[in-house]
Wavefront OBJ file of the C-alpha trace (Angstrom):
o trace
v -0.086 -10.323 9.219
v 2.242 -8.121 11.186
v 5.425 -9.775 12.311
v 7.787 -9.478 15.231
v 9.022 -6.035 16.255
v 6.663 -4.237 13.854
v 5.864 -1.666 16.523
v 9.554 -0.804 16.730
v 10.120 -0.361 13.024
v 7.020 1.567 11.944
v 8.489 4.914 13.008
v 11.772 4.324 11.167
v 10.521 2.507 8.066
v 11.198 4.662 5.015
v 8.998 3.938 2.033
v 11.202 3.190 -0.965
v 9.766 4.953 -3.959
v 12.734 6.155 -5.922
v 13.296 4.996 -9.472
v 16.653 3.302 -9.891
v 18.226 4.968 -12.855
v 18.127 3.323 -16.214
v 19.664 6.381 -17.827
v 16.452 7.462 -19.533
v 14.944 9.642 -16.841
v 16.759 11.769 -14.301
v 15.563 12.567 -10.814
v 15.476 16.237 -9.972
v 17.713 17.394 -7.151
v 14.704 19.313 -5.837
v 11.721 16.936 -5.881
v 8.286 18.428 -6.495
v 4.936 16.870 -5.711
v 1.378 17.682 -6.760
v -1.420 15.885 -4.878
v -4.861 16.221 -6.447
v -8.008 15.114 -4.615
v -11.153 14.565 -6.686
v -13.942 14.379 -4.133
v -16.201 11.326 -4.300
v -14.358 9.670 -7.208
v -15.297 6.031 -6.645
v -12.627 3.578 -7.708
v -15.047 1.562 -9.847
v -15.685 4.578 -12.081
v -12.305 3.920 -13.700
v -13.487 0.532 -14.932
v -17.095 1.435 -15.685
v -16.459 4.368 -18.023
v -14.140 5.216 -20.887
v -11.680 7.589 -19.228
v -8.674 7.352 -21.550
v -6.396 9.924 -19.931
v -6.875 8.824 -16.325
v -6.520 5.173 -17.253
v -3.397 5.900 -19.298
v -2.002 7.868 -16.377
v -2.538 5.050 -13.897
v -1.281 2.346 -16.276
v 1.949 4.251 -16.895
v 2.754 4.744 -13.211
v 1.657 3.221 -9.915
v -1.942 2.227 -9.378
v -4.038 0.498 -6.722
v -6.040 -2.144 -8.594
v -8.780 -2.349 -5.983
v -8.640 1.250 -4.904
v -7.405 3.089 -1.837
v -9.090 2.424 1.491
v -10.423 5.519 3.233
v -10.673 5.869 6.976
v -13.994 5.381 8.722
v -16.332 7.208 8.531
v -16.023 7.591 4.758
v -16.733 11.306 4.604
v -14.960 14.286 3.053
v -13.606 16.352 5.959
v -12.273 13.436 8.054
v -10.628 11.665 5.130
v -8.873 14.740 3.795
v -7.376 15.226 7.236
v -6.362 11.539 7.347
v -4.655 11.897 3.963
v -2.920 15.092 5.066
v -1.768 13.833 8.494
v -1.376 10.066 8.129
v -3.680 9.621 11.131
v -6.948 7.827 11.738
v -10.021 9.851 12.653
v -9.961 8.965 16.339
v -6.385 10.309 16.475
v -6.744 13.560 14.521
v -10.226 14.187 15.954
v -12.174 15.087 12.792
v -14.952 12.508 13.094
v -17.598 13.897 10.702
v -18.114 16.737 8.247
v -19.650 18.712 11.117
v -19.630 17.827 14.825
v -19.907 19.398 18.258
v -16.822 19.774 20.474
v -17.936 19.709 24.111
v -14.637 21.123 25.356
v -14.693 24.094 22.989
v -18.499 24.380 23.230
v -18.543 24.882 19.465
v -19.689 23.115 16.330
v -16.690 22.369 14.110
v -16.921 22.028 10.346
v -14.821 22.641 7.256
v -15.533 26.373 7.228
v -14.439 27.067 10.816
v -11.618 29.522 11.289
v -9.081 29.147 14.065
v -11.429 28.134 16.863
v -9.051 25.967 18.867
v -9.866 22.768 16.986
v -6.176 22.187 16.201
v -4.739 22.658 19.694
v -3.130 19.191 19.757
v 0.494 19.637 18.566
v 0.644 15.973 17.498
v -1.731 16.710 14.613
v 0.392 17.971 11.748
v -0.775 18.146 8.115
v 1.751 17.556 5.388
v 1.965 21.242 4.494
v 2.891 22.056 8.101
v 5.528 19.311 8.167
v 6.945 20.803 4.958
v 6.836 24.399 6.187
v 8.616 23.500 9.441
v 11.427 21.955 7.373
v 11.779 24.928 4.995
v 9.928 23.283 2.109
v 7.486 25.740 0.578
v 3.961 24.615 -0.194
v 0.702 25.840 -1.693
v -2.605 24.338 -0.534
v -5.643 25.063 -2.679
v -9.120 24.527 -1.215
v -8.018 21.488 0.802
v -10.070 21.172 4.017
v -8.332 22.956 6.918
v -5.755 24.651 4.662
v -7.016 28.049 5.878
v -6.401 27.091 9.517
v -3.324 27.954 11.523
v -1.521 25.077 13.207
v 0.256 26.351 16.340
v 1.292 29.564 14.599
v 2.327 28.030 11.266
v 0.761 28.350 7.816
v 1.917 27.302 4.336
v 3.321 29.869 1.914
v 0.089 29.925 -0.130
v -3.367 28.761 0.925
v -7.020 29.343 0.056
v -8.650 31.645 2.576
v -12.239 31.020 1.435
v -13.795 27.930 -0.097
v -15.894 28.096 -3.243
v -17.220 25.642 -5.851
v -17.153 28.354 -8.503
v -13.532 27.893 -9.605
v -13.108 25.450 -12.523
v -10.639 22.604 -12.220
v -8.519 23.994 -15.062
v -8.092 27.294 -13.268
v -6.841 25.418 -10.214
v -4.443 23.494 -12.454
v -3.152 26.767 -13.943
v -2.508 28.117 -10.462
v -0.735 24.960 -9.292
v 1.587 24.741 -12.308
v 2.239 28.461 -12.085
v 3.427 28.098 -8.490
v 5.839 25.320 -9.486
v 7.081 27.316 -12.480
v 7.478 30.744 -10.904
v 8.047 30.122 -7.187
v 10.329 27.814 -5.155
v 7.287 25.686 -4.261
v 7.870 21.940 -3.911
v 4.435 20.817 -2.720
v 0.975 21.671 -3.993
v -2.155 20.029 -2.586
v -5.281 20.693 -4.628
v -8.893 19.790 -3.826
v -11.747 19.702 -6.350
v -15.395 19.044 -5.497
v -16.266 16.833 -8.470
v -17.685 14.233 -9.033
v -18.962 14.207 -5.429
v -21.422 17.050 -6.041
v -23.093 15.278 -8.971
v -23.015 11.923 -7.155
v -25.005 13.327 -4.244
v -27.563 15.136 -6.354
v -28.152 12.622 -9.143
v -26.661 9.326 -7.934
v -23.403 7.577 -8.894
v -24.768 5.977 -12.064
v -26.282 9.160 -13.471
v -25.450 10.889 -16.772
v -24.436 13.928 -14.736
v -21.706 11.934 -12.946
v -20.581 10.488 -16.280
v -20.315 13.985 -17.774
v -18.345 15.225 -14.764
v -15.921 12.309 -15.065
v -15.390 12.887 -18.776
v -14.724 16.555 -18.069
v -12.199 15.619 -15.359
v -10.536 13.216 -17.783
v -10.145 16.002 -20.361
v -8.833 18.332 -17.671
v -6.258 15.716 -16.687
v -5.006 15.718 -20.282
v -4.735 19.497 -19.990
v -2.725 19.065 -16.775
v -0.319 16.552 -18.300
v 0.310 18.756 -21.311
v 1.127 21.703 -19.050
v 3.480 19.585 -16.955
v 5.263 18.413 -20.099
v 5.481 21.823 -21.770
v 6.130 24.037 -18.750
v 7.910 21.738 -16.269
v 9.641 19.318 -18.637
v 7.696 16.440 -17.006
v 9.723 17.001 -13.840
v 6.793 16.692 -11.431
v 5.514 13.871 -9.267
v 1.720 13.683 -9.427
v -0.608 11.742 -7.144
v -4.279 11.694 -8.124
v -6.558 10.353 -5.427
v -9.965 10.738 -3.856
v -11.358 10.719 -0.356
v -14.080 8.073 -0.640
v -16.518 6.426 -3.027
v -20.246 6.841 -3.590
v -23.353 4.628 -3.690
v -27.108 4.962 -4.169
v -29.295 5.851 -1.213
v -31.923 3.101 -1.049
v -33.663 3.787 2.273
v -33.882 6.508 4.907
v -34.391 5.502 8.546
v -35.664 8.256 10.886
v -35.330 7.010 14.497
v -36.873 10.144 16.031
v -39.791 10.460 13.633
v -40.437 6.709 13.684
v -40.576 6.784 17.498
v -37.716 4.391 18.132
v -36.028 7.037 20.271
v -37.444 10.077 22.023
v -35.616 13.179 20.789
v -35.470 14.545 24.331
v -33.540 11.488 25.560
v -30.353 12.570 23.750
v -28.402 15.803 23.580
v -29.020 18.170 20.684
v -25.815 17.249 18.824
v -26.413 14.274 16.538
v -24.187 12.828 13.831
v -26.246 11.285 11.054
v -25.959 9.752 7.617
v -24.328 6.369 7.088
v -23.885 6.317 10.861
v -26.021 7.671 13.703
v -24.122 8.892 16.766
v -25.858 10.350 19.824
v -25.002 11.322 23.387
v -27.760 10.040 25.717
v -28.750 12.281 28.561
v -27.627 11.298 32.040
v -28.962 7.918 33.104
v -30.515 7.062 29.726
v -27.618 5.306 27.991
v -29.037 1.770 28.274
v -32.504 2.917 27.261
v -31.261 4.696 24.152
v -29.049 1.739 23.266
v -31.920 -0.726 23.592
v -34.343 1.480 21.681
v -31.973 1.939 18.737
v -31.334 -1.822 18.759
v -34.995 -2.343 17.895
v -34.474 -0.823 14.438
v -34.311 -3.630 11.829
v -30.996 -4.088 10.009
v -29.090 -1.768 12.325
v -26.204 -2.652 14.668
v -25.709 -0.514 17.765
v -22.465 -0.025 19.663
v -21.442 1.781 22.801
v -18.416 3.976 22.194
v -15.936 1.574 23.787
v -17.473 -1.372 21.878
v -16.851 -0.014 18.394
v -14.883 -2.514 16.266
v -11.202 -1.686 16.537
v -10.758 -1.720 12.761
v -12.829 1.480 12.515
v -10.425 3.488 14.731
v -13.460 5.456 15.853
v -13.802 5.535 19.624
v -11.237 7.818 21.296
v -12.345 11.491 21.191
v -14.872 11.483 24.041
v -15.407 15.231 23.753
v -16.559 14.924 20.132
v -18.254 11.524 19.885
v -21.473 10.520 21.575
v -21.661 7.329 23.611
v -23.917 5.424 21.189
v -23.332 4.712 17.512
v -25.817 2.936 15.247
v -24.621 1.581 11.897
v -26.959 0.360 9.153
v -26.273 -3.242 8.166
v -27.330 -2.550 4.582
v -25.227 -0.431 2.251
v -27.309 2.473 0.985
v -29.413 2.823 4.127
v -29.217 6.270 5.721
v -30.058 7.025 9.359
v -31.440 10.547 9.578
v -31.777 12.801 12.593
v -34.970 14.321 11.178
v -37.977 14.629 13.464
v -40.368 14.863 10.497
v -40.955 12.798 7.378
v -39.323 15.422 5.215
v -37.998 14.199 1.883
v -34.341 13.169 1.750
v -33.006 14.879 -1.365
v -29.664 13.148 -1.989
v -29.799 10.228 -4.401
v -26.214 9.249 -3.634
v -24.111 9.290 -0.488
v -21.100 7.836 1.294
v -19.967 7.259 4.866
v -20.496 3.501 5.096
v -18.023 0.783 6.102
v -14.628 1.662 4.647
v -14.062 -1.899 3.382
v -17.025 -1.821 0.977
v -16.026 -1.774 -2.716
v -18.331 1.201 -3.356
v -16.500 3.252 -0.717
v -13.010 2.686 -2.152
v -11.173 5.776 -3.368
v -8.849 6.100 -6.348
v -5.068 6.174 -6.158
v -2.654 6.626 -9.031
v 0.796 8.191 -9.177
v 3.321 9.071 -11.844
v 6.560 11.016 -12.036
v 10.318 10.801 -11.623
v 10.098 9.379 -8.087
v 7.730 6.563 -9.008
v 8.285 3.302 -10.806
v 6.511 2.678 -14.076
v 3.790 0.102 -14.734
v 3.425 -0.978 -11.111
v 0.207 -2.411 -9.691
v -0.507 -2.914 -6.021
v -3.734 -4.371 -4.700
v -4.615 -1.536 -2.330
v -3.276 0.852 0.269
v -4.667 2.894 3.145
v -5.059 6.620 2.710
v -3.059 7.177 5.906
v -0.043 5.951 3.900
v -0.106 8.991 1.614
v 1.465 11.284 4.211
v 4.518 9.006 4.505
v 4.830 8.536 0.758
v 4.832 12.314 0.303
v 7.382 12.802 3.087
v 9.696 10.307 1.430
v 9.456 11.995 -1.973
v 10.068 15.447 -0.505
v 12.821 14.163 1.822
v 10.938 15.281 4.918
v 11.166 13.826 8.393
v 7.579 12.692 9.083
v 5.647 13.583 12.173
v 5.543 10.318 14.187
v 2.128 8.673 14.442
v 0.602 5.231 14.846
v -0.451 4.426 11.318
v 0.893 1.597 9.212
v 3.281 2.268 6.374
v 3.374 0.625 2.984
v 6.332 0.075 0.674
v 4.528 0.889 -2.539
v 7.336 0.337 -5.046
v 9.271 -2.602 -3.637
v 12.331 -3.216 -5.830
v 13.286 -6.893 -6.121
v 16.437 -8.376 -7.603
v 16.066 -12.088 -8.415
v 19.179 -14.172 -8.806
v 19.337 -17.715 -10.116
v 22.406 -19.974 -9.909
v 22.713 -22.088 -13.036
v 25.352 -23.621 -15.322
v 26.311 -23.378 -18.977
v 24.764 -26.809 -19.533
v 21.436 -25.743 -18.036
v 20.883 -22.493 -19.890
v 17.894 -24.052 -21.628
v 16.278 -24.088 -18.203
v 17.462 -20.549 -17.532
v 15.623 -19.300 -20.625
v 12.373 -20.839 -19.386
v 12.901 -19.385 -15.893
v 13.440 -15.946 -17.380
v 10.526 -16.070 -19.815
v 8.023 -17.382 -17.244
v 8.811 -15.537 -14.019
v 12.273 -13.990 -13.608
v 11.607 -11.157 -16.038
v 8.789 -10.030 -13.747
v 11.367 -9.096 -11.118
v 12.821 -5.608 -11.302
v 16.125 -7.158 -12.306
v 17.245 -10.761 -12.708
v 20.738 -12.248 -12.895
v 21.802 -15.779 -13.725
v 24.983 -16.777 -11.896
v 27.491 -19.045 -13.671
v 30.865 -20.240 -12.378
v 33.882 -19.236 -14.413
v 34.766 -16.207 -16.499
v 33.295 -14.597 -19.577
v 36.620 -14.952 -21.354
v 36.746 -18.704 -20.808
v 33.166 -19.147 -21.977
v 32.303 -19.666 -25.630
v 28.747 -18.541 -24.986
v 27.021 -16.335 -27.567
v 25.390 -13.870 -25.180
v 23.257 -12.334 -27.906
v 21.048 -15.431 -27.782
v 20.087 -14.839 -24.173
v 17.771 -11.968 -23.181
v 18.914 -11.868 -19.563
v 21.945 -10.824 -17.515
v 24.632 -13.410 -16.847
v 27.228 -12.889 -14.139
v 30.397 -14.991 -13.930
v 31.864 -15.701 -10.523
v 34.808 -17.777 -9.250
v 36.071 -20.556 -11.485
v 34.523 -23.682 -13.006
v 35.431 -25.861 -10.006
v 32.820 -24.267 -7.750
v 30.072 -25.910 -9.826
v 30.788 -29.153 -7.984
v 28.168 -30.044 -5.388
v 30.584 -29.916 -2.481
v 31.509 -26.353 -3.438
v 28.009 -24.940 -3.995
v 28.290 -23.003 -0.739
v 31.256 -21.150 -2.160
v 29.302 -20.388 -5.328
v 26.420 -19.044 -3.238
v 28.669 -16.821 -1.137
v 30.550 -15.494 -4.172
v 27.236 -14.823 -5.916
v 26.038 -12.840 -2.909
v 29.361 -10.992 -2.779
v 28.958 -10.011 -6.440
v 25.380 -8.818 -5.836
v 26.440 -6.949 -2.695
v 29.183 -5.095 -4.566
v 27.214 -4.398 -7.740
v 23.627 -3.918 -6.555
v 23.564 -3.798 -2.760
v 22.076 -0.320 -2.506
v 19.982 -0.433 -5.664
v 17.292 -2.905 -4.586
v 15.149 -3.477 -1.511
v 15.001 -7.266 -1.564
v 17.163 -10.038 -2.990
v 15.410 -13.274 -3.902
v 17.298 -16.463 -4.716
v 15.562 -19.151 -6.759
v 16.980 -22.202 -8.501
v 16.669 -22.928 -12.197
v 13.930 -25.444 -11.336
v 12.011 -23.068 -9.060
v 8.803 -21.386 -10.194
v 7.913 -18.067 -8.557
v 4.686 -16.073 -8.608
v 6.363 -12.681 -8.490
v 3.139 -10.734 -7.850
v 2.668 -12.699 -4.630
v 6.293 -12.108 -3.723
v 5.696 -8.361 -4.071
v 2.508 -8.603 -2.046
v 4.354 -10.428 0.716
v 7.143 -7.832 0.857
v 5.145 -4.623 0.469
v 4.521 -4.139 4.194
v 7.890 -5.393 5.300
v 10.818 -3.032 5.858
v 13.927 -3.647 3.803
v 16.009 -1.413 6.081
v 15.893 -4.053 8.841
v 17.826 -7.322 8.513
v 15.382 -10.061 7.527
v 15.798 -13.522 5.999
v 12.682 -15.349 4.767
v 11.967 -18.753 3.233
v 10.571 -22.256 3.720
v 11.826 -23.323 7.128
v 13.656 -26.622 7.463
v 15.616 -27.938 10.442
v 18.942 -29.496 11.318
v 19.993 -30.793 14.698
v 21.042 -27.333 15.837
v 19.339 -24.702 13.689
v 16.560 -23.569 11.376
v 17.312 -22.636 7.784
v 15.529 -21.545 4.600
v 15.387 -24.385 2.076
v 17.325 -23.287 -1.007
v 15.089 -24.962 -3.559
v 11.940 -23.164 -2.417
v 13.795 -19.858 -2.652
v 14.795 -17.425 0.058
v 14.835 -13.658 0.502
v 17.305 -11.264 2.071
v 16.366 -7.684 2.830
v 18.683 -4.931 1.673
v 19.885 -4.351 5.222
v 20.579 -8.070 5.693
v 22.668 -8.161 2.507
v 24.549 -4.983 3.429
v 25.287 -6.313 6.914
v 26.280 -9.715 5.530
v 28.489 -8.117 2.890
v 30.262 -5.813 5.299
v 30.826 -8.351 8.073
v 31.304 -11.650 6.214
v 31.291 -11.643 2.413
v 34.099 -9.132 1.923
v 36.351 -10.952 4.418
v 37.890 -14.063 2.848
v 38.821 -15.761 6.120
v 35.369 -15.259 7.583
v 33.757 -16.628 4.428
v 35.735 -19.825 4.876
v 34.262 -20.274 8.334
v 30.795 -20.556 6.785
v 31.465 -24.007 5.319
v 30.085 -26.270 8.050
v 27.993 -28.589 5.880
v 27.828 -29.720 2.267
v 24.397 -28.138 1.748
v 24.659 -24.496 0.670
v 21.351 -23.450 2.264
v 22.364 -24.833 5.675
v 25.724 -23.107 5.426
v 24.088 -19.814 4.526
v 21.834 -20.005 7.592
v 24.844 -20.797 9.772
v 26.776 -17.892 8.325
v 23.893 -15.421 8.748
v 23.349 -16.585 12.321
v 26.925 -15.574 13.152
v 25.880 -11.952 12.646
v 22.485 -12.292 14.302
v 20.253 -12.853 11.249
v 17.837 -15.788 11.537
v 15.193 -17.163 9.199
v 11.647 -15.970 9.913
v 8.437 -18.020 9.718
v 6.515 -16.914 6.631
v 3.384 -19.072 6.651
v 0.195 -17.087 6.083
v -2.350 -16.135 8.745
v -4.079 -19.513 8.251
v -0.723 -21.220 8.891
v -0.499 -22.395 5.294
v 2.862 -22.562 3.558
v 3.885 -19.782 1.150
v 7.174 -21.295 -0.062
v 7.234 -24.925 -1.245
v 10.272 -27.194 -1.766
v 8.392 -29.580 -4.092
v 6.049 -29.276 -7.072
v 2.431 -28.248 -6.656
v 1.300 -31.758 -7.608
v 3.467 -33.344 -4.910
v 2.223 -30.961 -2.232
v -1.422 -31.186 -3.283
v -1.427 -34.987 -3.530
v 0.609 -35.422 -0.355
v 3.470 -37.217 -2.079
v 6.059 -35.888 0.353
v 9.708 -36.860 0.014
v 11.582 -38.436 2.912
v 13.623 -35.235 3.178
v 10.583 -33.042 3.727
v 9.033 -35.460 6.227
v 12.258 -35.499 8.213
v 13.361 -31.873 7.973
v 10.284 -29.638 7.606
v 9.739 -27.491 10.692
v 5.966 -27.885 10.445
v 3.786 -30.852 9.609
v 2.868 -30.957 5.937
v -0.706 -30.829 4.693
v -2.205 -31.987 1.429
v -5.209 -31.015 -0.658
v -6.454 -27.453 -0.352
v -4.522 -27.084 2.901
v -1.216 -27.697 1.146
v -0.651 -24.196 -0.031
v -1.517 -20.621 0.793
v -3.744 -18.778 -1.721
v -0.848 -16.312 -1.836
v 1.785 -18.955 -2.518
v 5.107 -17.605 -3.770
v 7.091 -20.617 -4.990
v 7.257 -24.282 -5.975
v 10.394 -26.308 -6.630
v 11.687 -29.222 -8.720
v 9.725 -28.292 -11.835
v 10.800 -29.348 -15.289
v 10.854 -26.659 -17.982
v 7.583 -28.085 -19.345
v 5.962 -27.890 -15.904
v 7.091 -24.275 -15.562
v 5.489 -23.424 -18.904
v 2.292 -25.192 -17.869
v 2.195 -23.355 -14.534
v 2.730 -20.080 -16.348
v -0.067 -20.851 -18.815
v -2.526 -21.707 -16.025
v -1.702 -18.559 -14.071
v -1.446 -15.960 -16.805
v -3.230 -17.201 -19.902
v -6.418 -18.882 -18.739
v -9.135 -16.442 -17.722
v -12.605 -16.780 -16.295
v -15.257 -15.611 -18.726
v -17.641 -12.940 -17.405
v -21.067 -14.451 -16.766
l 1 2 3 4 5 6 7 8 9 10 11 12 13 14 15 16 17 18 19 20 21 22 23 24 25 26 27 28 29 30 31 32 33 34 35 36 37 38 39 40 41 42 43 44 45 46 47 48 49 50 51 52 53 54 55 56 57 58 59 60 61 62 63 64 65 66 67 68 69 70 71 72 73 74 75 76 77 78 79 80 81 82 83 84 85 86 87 88 89 90 91 92 93 94 95 96 97 98 99 100 101 102 103 104 105 106 107 108 109 110 111 112 113 114 115 116 117 118 119 120 121 122 123 124 125 126 127 128 129 130 131 132 133 134 135 136 137 138 139 140 141 142 143 144 145 146 147 148 149 150 151 152 153 154 155 156 157 158 159 160 161 162 163 164 165 166 167 168 169 170 171 172 173 174 175 176 177 178 179 180 181 182 183 184 185 186 187 188 189 190 191 192 193 194 195 196 197 198 199 200 201 202 203 204 205 206 207 208 209 210 211 212 213 214 215 216 217 218 219 220 221 222 223 224 225 226 227 228 229 230 231 232 233 234 235 236 237 238 239 240 241 242 243 244 245 246 247 248 249 250 251 252 253 254 255 256 257 258 259 260 261 262 263 264 265 266 267 268 269 270 271 272 273 274 275 276 277 278 279 280 281 282 283 284 285 286 287 288 289 290 291 292 293 294 295 296 297 298 299 300 301 302 303 304 305 306 307 308 309 310 311 312 313 314 315 316 317 318 319 320 321 322 323 324 325 326 327 328 329 330 331 332 333 334 335 336 337 338 339 340 341 342 343 344 345 346 347 348 349 350 351 352 353 354 355 356 357 358 359 360 361 362 363 364 365 366 367 368 369 370 371 372 373 374 375 376 377 378 379 380 381 382 383 384 385 386 387 388 389 390 391 392 393 394 395 396 397 398 399 400 401 402 403 404 405 406 407 408 409 410 411 412 413 414 415 416 417 418 419 420 421 422 423 424 425 426 427 428 429 430 431 432 433 434 435 436 437 438 439 440 441 442 443 444 445 446 447 448 449 450 451 452 453 454 455 456 457 458 459 460 461 462 463 464 465 466 467 468 469 470 471 472 473 474 475 476 477 478 479 480 481 482 483 484 485 486 487 488 489 490 491 492 493 494 495 496 497 498 499 500 501 502 503 504 505 506 507 508 509 510 511 512 513 514 515 516 517 518 519 520 521 522 523 524 525 526 527 528 529 530 531 532 533 534 535 536 537 538 539 540 541 542 543 544 545 546 547 548 549 550 551 552 553 554 555 556 557 558 559 560 561 562 563 564 565 566 567 568 569 570 571 572 573 574 575 576 577 578 579 580 581 582 583 584 585 586 587 588 589 590 591 592 593 594 595 596 597 598 599 600 601 602 603 604 605 606 607 608 609 610 611 612 613 614 615 616 617 618 619 620 621 622 623 624 625 626 627 628 629 630 631 632 633 634 635 636 637 638 639 640 641 642 643 644 645 646 647 648 649 650 651 652 653 654 655 656 657
């Protein structure tokens, strides 16, 4: 799903998180951020238990509906370093909770002091990035916070780890640092509910009690933030991984699948089994492990790329065995000793049970925003953006978590009945919507109190004529450029007979950078160019609008040169092409259309118009191949059809069975 030049823009893409002022909440000139990690807090816990404070917190701010994806392997030490650095495990080198480094000739774990494990200067936790840029931080019990990174440490850090400090005491310390010291970043780790999940299992009363206690402690936190910091604090609450029941223990050495003497003494075990065969025995060990039922075995360079788990040769063994069944553990035990943990983690990072929590609230976050998911390597970049830090370059993807969309709809005074339906069904789901009418407010007899949406007047009444629609479009874009150009990330144009699924629009845009000039839509053709069909809707990035405004829209004579055809959408494409902005193919990864210039019924039944058969860039399909599951728009709907579409999408629900 990555598009052209993504490798060039990743390092410069700034995640847009800032609230655009509505006058009710002011952003602090000195942003502050608290990141709390609750170890082993499985995302599903939020839906399985009554946790009123945590659920209120996530509903009021930004939340990941399906959780946050950890890095593989889904263990505590590696994932806390991924969160802190924005790097995958094969890049930062922490590949297990405890592992042997053959270059250092040492076993490395969370308790190690400065033993050379951080000698790579490309590995830079968030608190080091902050410290290097004169932003003071406090890091409490976070893995590796006691380590020195090439001579640098945060202002405050925990020297020794202990489980004996209650969560509320950690909260008191964190808020005290913000209140009494010039600290802008606090990262806080707490061991619950992971401890109870291991000992008693994820569905145990002990885990439930721990979660209820954490929920009460979160209420305590929010009260302190309100009373002592005037709510001027950005808070991210997350976890490192999920938890599931252990259902079987496989013991390759004890069960005689592999001779213990055929591999080196350092073995990684748990939800994966990684060994270094002795010289000349690699194929034998591989074949022997492959005989274990329901286990898949990989050589190091054969590991699936999506795991990002093959690079550090000095820390990984050459053979990795992964259980095919969630809940199966592969133990390095040479005896049939009892396996005490009832719950564990470490399995495939795409499994629902391994998903972590993510929720965020504060002055730098939008309110009531839901995204499907994000990767935990995105947290580093989100934090850098909030704290106005220059991030340490790396190779991870970046997500635009709070994409701000302005939707504008050209209409007329005679079609305001349609405009009301557009607003009530989909336009109000945009961050802001404007209905563009030709003429002036003074010349209109309209009673604006009857309409719950913004109306902007542009030009004069004569530009409503079909042969002047291009002028209306350009003047509308000029108005938006001058009034809102720097306030929103994306600018979507839909007609007053277009229906838009705004959630899918957000999903489409969330990994696309608005600070690069892009122009998206349903691609149609003329004899000499491609263009985005106006009826299906089209999108301009912020940078595209700013470039267009500066170079064309604000220059009357250049605007006149844009009128090459009667059709406004063709003229817009021509005009954008003059400054090097061209429409981009936006079909999905199955090559199904996302934008549609006709109604759903027409596309599904294959009742294509002559226009679409002549001008569509790609051959049209009907039936289930007509439309992407993540379709954004349909066109030529009556108000009744819009209401019906809205009812089907948002009112009808599947009953739980």
